[in-house]
C-alpha positions in Angstrom: 115.2 -58.1 75.3 116.5 -60.8 73.1 113.7 -60.2 70.5 114.6 -56.6 70.1 115.3 -55.8 66.4 118.7 -54.3 65.6 119.8 -52.3 62.5 123.5 -53.0 62.0 125.8 -50.9 59.9 128.9 -52.4 58.2 131.1 -51.0 55.4 132.9 -53.2 52.9 135.7 -52.3 50.5 134.0 -53.7 47.4 131.0 -55.4 45.8 132.4 -58.9 46.1 133.0 -58.8 49.9 129.7 -57.0 50.5 127.8 -59.7 48.6 129.7 -62.5 50.3 128.9 -61.1 53.7 125.2 -60.5 52.8 124.7 -64.0 51.5 126.5 -65.6 54.4 124.5 -63.7 57.1 121.1 -64.3 55.5 121.9 -67.8 54.3 123.0 -68.8 57.8 119.9 -67.2 59.4 122.0 -64.6 61.3 120.1 -61.8 59.6 116.6 -61.6 58.1 117.7 -59.1 55.4 120.8 -57.2 54.3 120.6 -54.2 52.1 123.6 -53.2 50.1 124.1 -49.5 49.3 126.8 -49.1 46.6 129.2 -46.4 45.9 129.4 -44.5 49.2 132.4 -42.3 50.0 133.9 -42.7 53.4 136.4 -40.3 54.9 138.1 -41.4 58.1 141.4 -41.3 60.0 143.5 -44.4 59.8 147.1 -44.9 60.9 147.4 -41.1 61.5 146.2 -40.2 58.0 143.0 -38.9 56.6 141.8 -41.3 54.0 138.8 -41.3 51.6 137.7 -44.6 50.1 134.7 -45.8 48.1 132.9 -48.6 49.9 129.6 -50.4 50.0 127.4 -50.0 53.1 125.5 -53.0 54.5 122.3 -52.4 56.4 121.7 -55.6 58.4 118.4 -56.5 60.1 118.7 -58.9 63.0 117.8 -59.3 66.7 119.7 -59.0 69.9 119.5 -62.8 70.3 121.4 -63.3 67.0 123.9 -60.4 67.3 126.8 -62.3 69.0 126.8 -65.0 66.4 126.3 -62.5 63.6 129.3 -60.5 64.9 131.5 -63.5 65.2 130.7 -64.6 61.6 131.0 -61.1 60.1 134.4 -60.6 61.8 135.6 -64.0 60.5 134.6 -63.1 56.8 135.4 -59.4 56.7 138.5 -58.4 54.8 139.2 -55.3 56.9 141.7 -55.3 59.8 139.1 -53.3 61.8 135.6 -53.8 60.4 132.9 -51.4 61.2 130.0 -53.0 63.0 127.5 -50.8 64.7 124.2 -52.0 66.0 121.3 -49.7 66.8 118.1 -50.9 68.5 114.9 -50.4 66.5 112.4 -48.9 68.9 109.6 -48.3 66.4 108.6 -49.6 63.0 105.9 -51.5 61.0 104.9 -54.3 63.4 104.5 -57.0 60.8 107.9 -56.2 59.3 109.6 -56.3 62.7 107.8 -59.6 63.4 109.2 -60.9 60.2 112.8 -59.8 61.1 112.3 -61.7 64.4 111.1 -64.8 62.6 111.9 -64.7 58.8 110.9 -68.4 58.4 
């Protein structure tokens, strides 16, 4: 369903890029809300090396209907060569909040 709420995860290399993405996505009405979680440590394999970096995690609330446009915009702004963008459908939650995500006004 196009009105299904999604919780999207995206990591950013620093505060500035995370803030830029959050403001663009909310400002352009592609997301109802973006939470920034600072100072996470991510360990991953990249170019055949194990790397640990400090990043910011974005928790992006949107809908299936908005996801394609959100993805396009996020990928155009993100500084990483291969940005993380994972969308998980929200199957339960506080009804009035989920309604607000669908129509933040």
